[in-house]
N, C-alpha and C positions, 0 to 999 in steps of 0.2 A: 595184779588181781586184787579186787576189793575184799573178797571173801577170805576167811581164814582157812577154808578147805583148799588144799592144794590139788592140782590137776591129777596127781598120782593116787589120790584116795577117793575121788568121787565115783569111780566106776563100781558097779555092784560085784565085779569079779573079786574085789578085795575081801568080800565075805568068805571066799574060799581059797585065797592065797595069802602067804605071809607078806606083809607090806615091807618092801625093801627100804633100807636106810639110805639117806642121800649118798650118792656115789656107788651104791651097790649095782651090780650088773646082772644079778640073778635073784629069782624068787622061787618059792616052792608051793606046790599044791597042798593045802591042808588035808585033803581027802586021801590022796595016794602018795604024797611026799615026793613026787617027780619034780625035778629041777627045770626051770625055764629061764631063758635069757630075758632080761628086762632093760629096755633102753628108753623108757618113757611112754610107750604105748601098751595097750592091753588087748589088742585084737588076737594075738597068739594065745593069750590066757583064756579069752572067751571061747576061742576055737577048741581048746582043750576041754573046757567044761561042756561044750555042746556035744563033743564026740565021746568023751570018756565018762562024764558024769551028768547026763541030761536031766536027771531028776533033781539035781542041785539047783537048776534054774527055774523050777516050778515055784511060782509065787503062791503063798497061802491065800485062801479066799478071804476077802475083807469081812469083818464081823460087824454086827450092829452095835449100838452103844452099850448094850448089856452083855455083849460077848457071846450070845447064844446062837444066833442064826447068821449064815452068810448073807451079805447084802447083794442085791442084784445089780451088777454093773451094766453099763450101756453096751459094752462089747458082748457080754454074755447074753444080754437080752436080744441083741441082733442075731446071735447064733441060735439060741433056743426058741425064739419066738418069730423067726424069719418066715418067709413064704414057704409053704409045704412043697413047692415045686423044686426047691433047691437053688432057685435063681437068687441072685443078690439084689439087695435094694439099698437105697441111700435115703438119708434123712435130709430133706430140703430146709426144714425149719424146726427149731427146738423152742418150745414155749415153756415158760415158767408158770406153774400153777401154785397159788398160795391159798392156804386155808385160814380163815379167821377164827 
C-alpha cells in the first residue's frame, strides 16, 4: 500500500472505537465501553454504531469559509428543492458557471 494510512485506521468507525494494536483481537466502543472482536474488518463495529449509537454517525453540516452558515450540498439541495410531488428526479448534466 502506497499510503501511510493502514487499512485498519481509514474507516470512520475509529472515531468511536479504540484502535487495536497489531495482533490485538479486540477493541472497545469509546461511547459505551462494550468489547468487540476485531479481525481486520469493521462491519460489526459499524453495525454497533448504527443500532446502539445512531446519533454518533450524524455528520456536522459543512460550514462556509467564515464558519457562520451551513453550505448547501447537492444532496441536501435535491431533498429540499425536489419536486413537490415527492417523485424523484435525476440530474442529466451538471454545468459549471463562473463569474468574472
